[in-house]
VEXKE-132004 format. One record per residue: residue number from 1; residue in one letter; x, y, z of N, C-alpha, C, O in turn. Coordinates in steps of 0.05 Angstrom, whole numbers. Atoms other than C-alpha are relative to their C-alpha. Layout:
nr  rest  neast  nnorth  nup  caeast  canorth  caup  ceast  cnorth  cup  oeast  onorth  oup
NUM  a  X  Y  Z  X  Y  Z  X  Y  Z  X  Y  Z
...
//
This chain:
nr  rest  neast  nnorth  nup  caeast  canorth  caup  ceast  cnorth  cup  oeast  onorth  oup
1  m  13  -1  18  1722  2737  2975  7  10  -24  17  31  -28
2  i  -8  -5  29  1729  2730  2898  -21  23  -10  -45  20  -7
3  d  20  -20  19  1696  2788  2861  -2  -8  -25  -24  -8  -36
4  n  -6  -2  34  1722  2775  2790  6  -24  -13  2  -44  1
5  n  -9  32  12  1743  2715  2747  30  7  8  42  29  6
6  l  -32  1  3  1814  2700  2762  10  -23  -14  -2  -45  -13
7  k  -11  12  19  1859  2668  2715  29  0  1  44  18  -7
8  k  -31  -3  -8  1928  2643  2738  11  -21  -4  2  -43  0
9  i  -10  30  12  1977  2598  2713  26  8  28  31  31  37
10  s  -11  3  -19  2028  2578  2769  23  -25  0  12  -47  0
11  d  -16  26  2  2092  2526  2766  5  3  28  12  23  41
12  f  -6  4  -31  2096  2484  2834  22  -24  -12  13  -47  -17
13  g  -15  21  2  2159  2445  2814  -1  -2  -28  -2  15  -45
14  d  2  11  26  2154  2402  2758  -35  -1  -12  -42  -10  -34
15  k  29  -3  4  2075  2412  2760  -10  21  -9  -5  38  8
16  s  11  -25  11  2039  2468  2719  -30  -6  11  -40  -28  10
17  l  23  3  -8  1972  2484  2749  -20  20  -11  -11  43  -10
18  l  7  -25  13  1921  2527  2716  -30  1  15  -45  -19  18
19  i  21  -10  -26  1866  2560  2765  -21  15  -13  -12  36  -23
20  g  18  -14  10  1802  2586  2738  -25  5  19  -37  -16  26
21  v  20  -2  -15  1748  2618  2783  -19  27  -9  -11  48  -19
22  r  23  -13  9  1682  2652  2770  -14  4  20  -23  -14  34
23  d  8  -11  -25  1655  2696  2819  -29  -12  8  -44  -20  -10
24  p  35  11  -6  1586  2672  2854  -21  13  -18  -40  -2  -22
25  y  24  -12  7  1540  2724  2817  4  -5  -32  -14  -1  -48
26  g  2  7  33  1566  2703  2745  0  28  -10  -12  33  -31
27  i  -6  -28  25  1583  2775  2723  13  -1  -21  7  12  -41
28  r  -15  1  24  1629  2759  2680  6  -31  -4  12  -47  14
29  p  4  35  12  1630  2687  2636  38  -6  1  58  8  -2
30  l  -26  20  4  1687  2633  2639  -6  -18  -10  -29  -26  -8
31  v  14  17  20  1685  2584  2594  29  -26  -8  51  -23  -18
32  i  -30  20  9  1729  2517  2588  -5  -15  -27  -27  -22  -36
33  g  -4  12  27  1752  2488  2523  20  -23  -2  37  -24  16
34  k  -27  21  16  1798  2429  2489  11  1  -23  3  -1  -46
35  l  -14  2  29  1854  2434  2451  15  -22  0  33  -23  17
36  g  -18  28  3  1883  2363  2431  -9  -13  28  -32  -19  33
37  n  5  9  -32  1892  2335  2510  -4  15  18  -10  6  40
38  s  2  -25  -22  1889  2401  2547  -16  7  -2  -28  6  -23
39  y  22  -17  -1  1839  2440  2573  11  30  3  32  36  13
40  v  -3  -29  -3  1835  2515  2569  -16  18  7  -40  11  9
41  l  27  -10  -20  1801  2571  2600  3  26  -21  24  33  -32
42  a  -5  -21  13  1778  2631  2564  -29  22  6  -49  11  14
43  s  27  -12  -17  1723  2689  2583  -15  3  -31  -27  24  -35
44  e  21  -1  31  1687  2681  2509  4  -31  -18  26  -41  -22
45  t  -6  31  20  1679  2611  2465  5  19  -28  14  6  -46
46  c  -22  -5  28  1702  2655  2404  30  2  2  43  3  -20
47  a  -24  4  -1  1770  2653  2430  6  -28  0  25  -35  -15
48  l  -4  26  7  1770  2582  2434  -2  -11  -30  12  -29  -40
49  d  0  1  36  1748  2584  2356  22  3  -11  32  -9  -30
50  i  -27  -15  16  1808  2624  2344  22  -18  4  39  -13  -13
51  i  -15  23  -12  1852  2566  2375  -2  -26  -13  15  -44  -12
52  g  7  32  8  1819  2506  2343  -17  -15  26  -26  -38  23
53  a  12  13  -29  1789  2492  2419  -20  -6  -6  -32  8  -23
54  k  26  3  6  1729  2454  2421  -12  8  35  -2  3  58
55  f  9  -12  -31  1682  2487  2478  -7  -27  13  -13  -46  -1
56  i  16  19  -11  1660  2437  2535  -19  15  14  -40  12  2
57  r  10  -15  -14  1629  2484  2583  1  18  11  23  25  20
58  d  -8  -24  -25  1614  2543  2622  12  -6  29  6  -26  42
59  v  -10  0  -28  1649  2553  2685  -29  7  22  -42  27  17
60  e  31  -10  -14  1583  2559  2735  16  20  22  39  20  32
61  n  6  -19  -21  1573  2614  2780  20  -7  28  19  -30  37
62  g  -16  16  -24  1622  2606  2841  11  -21  -1  14  -34  20
63  e  -18  23  1  1662  2552  2814  28  7  1  37  30  1
64  i  -31  -5  1  1734  2541  2816  5  -24  -11  -7  -44  -1
65  v  -7  17  16  1763  2496  2764  30  2  6  40  25  8
66  l  -30  15  -1  1838  2460  2776  2  -15  -21  -11  -35  -27
67  i  -12  16  28  1870  2441  2713  34  -9  6  53  7  2
68  e  -18  15  -3  1924  2398  2729  10  -26  -16  1  -48  -9
69  n  -20  26  13  1967  2348  2685  -26  -11  -24  -32  -34  -28
70  d  24  8  12  1908  2348  2638  -20  -11  5  -35  -24  -10
71  e  29  16  -15  1859  2329  2689  -16  30  13  -4  51  17
72  l  18  -23  -4  1800  2378  2712  -19  -8  20  -37  -25  19
73  r  16  0  -24  1776  2389  2778  -11  17  7  -1  39  3
74  s  23  -21  -7  1716  2427  2807  -7  1  26  -14  -21  34
75  i  13  -8  -24  1695  2455  2874  -19  26  -2  -20  45  -17
76  k  17  -30  0  1645  2504  2893  -4  4  26  -21  -7  40
77  p  -6  -8  -35  1667  2538  2962  -22  22  3  -24  30  26
78  f  12  -26  -9  1615  2597  2956  -32  -14  0  -42  -32  -14
79  p  28  10  4  1544  2588  2976  -11  19  -25  3  37  -35
80  k  10  0  33  1499  2600  2910  -12  34  11  -21  42  32
81  k  8  -29  4  1483  2676  2897  -24  -3  -19  -31  -23  -30
82  k  20  -12  18  1426  2714  2860  19  4  -27  40  17  -26
83  v  -20  -6  21  1457  2713  2792  -1  33  -16  -21  44  -26
84  r  -2  -33  11  1477  2785  2766  19  9  -15  33  28  -9
85  p  -4  -6  23  1503  2783  2700  10  29  -11  -7  47  -16
86  c  -2  -28  14  1538  2844  2670  -9  8  -24  3  0  -44
87  v  13  1  26  1497  2864  2618  9  14  -26  0  13  -49
88  f  -23  -7  23  1551  2897  2580  11  -27  -17  13  -31  -42
89  e  -12  23  17  1578  2835  2563  -23  -17  -10  -17  -41  -15
90  y  19  4  24  1511  2821  2524  1  14  -19  1  3  -42
91  i  10  -28  18  1505  2885  2489  28  13  -5  23  35  -13
92  y  -18  -12  4  1576  2906  2481  24  -15  0  36  -19  -21
93  f  -29  16  -5  1638  2867  2507  3  -25  -20  20  -27  -38
94  a  -7  20  15  1626  2805  2479  6  -4  -30  -7  12  -43
95  r  14  -3  34  1632  2788  2401  -20  -16  -5  -26  -38  4
96  p  29  8  13  1571  2777  2366  -4  -34  -7  -26  -44  -11
97  d  4  23  16  1588  2705  2343  7  -20  34  9  -44  33
98  s  -8  11  -24  1605  2689  2427  -22  -12  11  -42  1  17
99  i  25  10  -16  1559  2638  2458  1  14  36  21  17  50
100  l  5  -8  -31  1531  2664  2529  -14  -10  7  -34  -6  -7
101  n  13  21  -18  1500  2616  2575  -21  -12  -29  -45  -4  -31
102  g  7  17  23  1481  2572  2508  -10  20  -22  -21  9  -42
103  k  16  -21  20  1457  2636  2465  18  16  -12  29  31  5
104  c  -10  -21  25  1493  2677  2406  1  23  13  -22  28  22
105  a  -3  -24  -22  1516  2746  2447  -21  16  -29  -39  31  -22
106  y  18  -17  8  1482  2774  2379  -32  -8  5  -50  8  5
107  e  37  -2  0  1412  2744  2387  -9  16  25  -31  27  26
108  y  15  -12  -26  1411  2772  2462  -4  31  -15  -23  45  -13
109  r  -2  -37  2  1433  2845  2429  -35  2  -19  -48  22  -14
110  k  18  2  11  1369  2825  2379  -28  1  20  -49  14  17
111  d  18  2  -18  1327  2808  2434  -3  30  20  -24  43  21
112  f  2  -23  -9  1340  2866  2474  -7  25  -14  -19  42  -2
113  g  11  -28  14  1329  2922  2416  -29  -8  -2  -44  12  1
114  k  23  5  -1  1265  2887  2410  -14  4  21  -32  21  19
115  e  7  -15  -22  1247  2891  2477  -4  33  7  -26  43  14
116  l  -1  -19  4  1274  2959  2477  -17  22  -11  -25  43  -1
117  a  23  -7  16  1229  2975  2421  -27  6  7  -42  24  -1
118  k  25  -5  2  1169  2956  2452  -7  14  23  -30  23  25
119  e  6  -16  -23  1173  2990  2518  9  30  -3  6  46  15
120  s  -11  -32  8  1201  3057  2488  -25  10  -19  -38  -5  -33
121  d  10  -13  21  1162  3107  2452  23  12  -22  34  34  -20
122  i  -17  1  17  1204  3101  2395  -14  29  -14  1  48  -8
123  e  3  -23  6  1170  3160  2362  5  32  -2  8  50  -19
124  g  0  -25  -17  1175  3209  2414  28  3  0  33  25  8
125  y  -24  -3  5  1246  3203  2404  16  4  -25  41  4  -25
126  g  -8  2  25  1248  3209  2327  13  -19  -14  24  -17  -35
127  l  -7  32  14  1264  3138  2314  -27  -7  -13  -49  -1  -4
128  s  24  6  15  1219  3108  2259  21  -36  -3  44  -43  2
129  i  -9  25  9  1222  3033  2236  1  -6  -24  -21  -14  -32
130  t  0  9  25  1244  3019  2164  7  -18  -13  19  -36  0
131  k  -20  23  14  1268  2973  2115  23  4  -7  31  27  -13
132  r  -30  -11  12  1338  2961  2094  7  -22  -9  -6  -42  -2
133  t  -2  18  9  1372  2918  2057  16  -20  12  39  -14  18
134  p  -13  17  -15  1389  2851  2091  34  -2  0  48  -3  -21
135  l  -36  14  10  1467  2834  2106  -1  -30  -7  -22  -43  -3
136  l  -12  24  10  1495  2772  2081  -6  -18  23  7  -18  44
137  g  5  20  -17  1465  2719  2114  -27  0  10  -39  -21  13
138  e  28  -5  -16  1398  2752  2146  -21  -11  -29  -18  -4  -52
139  t  24  13  11  1337  2714  2114  -30  8  12  -49  9  -4
140  t  23  -2  -16  1281  2729  2166  -7  29  -5  8  49  -7
141  p  18  -30  3  1228  2786  2156  15  16  23  31  34  17
142  e  -6  -14  -21  1245  2809  2221  30  16  0  36  32  18
143  n  -23  -10  -8  1316  2827  2206  -2  18  -22  19  30  -27
144  e  8  -22  27  1290  2870  2145  0  27  18  9  46  5
145  k  15  -18  -17  1269  2920  2201  24  14  14  40  -1  25
146  y  -29  -14  -25  1325  2968  2241  -14  29  11  -35  40  3
147  l  9  -33  -15  1314  3036  2281  15  11  -16  38  5  -21
148  e  -15  -20  18  1325  3093  2234  11  30  22  -9  44  27
149  t  -6  -25  -14  1356  3154  2277  -6  31  -19  5  38  -40
150  k  -5  -26  13  1339  3221  2259  -6  23  19  -20  22  40
151  e  3  -17  -21  1345  3283  2286  -4  29  -14  16  42  -20
152  s  12  -23  15  1303  3346  2253  4  19  -1  -3  33  -20
153  k  -8  -27  -3  1333  3403  2282  30  1  -21  34  20  -36
154  m  -17  -3  11  1393  3391  2253  6  -16  -30  25  -13  -46
155  g  2  15  27  1379  3346  2196  17  -26  -9  25  -34  -31
156  h  -21  25  9  1419  3283  2209  -24  -22  -12  -49  -22  -12
157  n  20  24  6  1393  3222  2182  18  -25  -13  25  -30  -36
158  f  -11  26  11  1429  3157  2186  -3  -15  -15  13  -34  -16
159  n  10  25  29  1396  3119  2127  13  2  -20  16  25  -29
160  e  -21  -2  24  1437  3110  2075  -15  -4  -24  -2  -13  -43
161  e  10  3  20  1385  3108  2027  -9  20  -19  -20  12  -40
//
């Protein structure tokens, strides 16, 4: 059973074959792009942007893609499994501008932060919501709020006001 993405380039005589495999649980992402007439595989959409490739689609969970002579074939030999993506892809590993399942990683991070703030007793942890100067390009009212961390015993305050 294949547990992780496998990206392998092999030469078979005069043919080149690129194989991409996404595990059945969708733990790690894998995307297909196109650069000129050639297909490319990457773990993040931002890698496609860097080389000037066009995003085609995500490799589905449990899918094996075979790219040979600029043609793409797909097989799905594994039984469907409950999706169990690595949460660290969404909150830590992926670049903020990468698209994961059709949504920007930065948007996932903001949504996770909002949910965490709703579920947590932020006052009990010395956290408070305060206003700050929005970053370049941020214009919505909710972007003007952030969590400020305070440690009363040590007098640390990470707010730069």
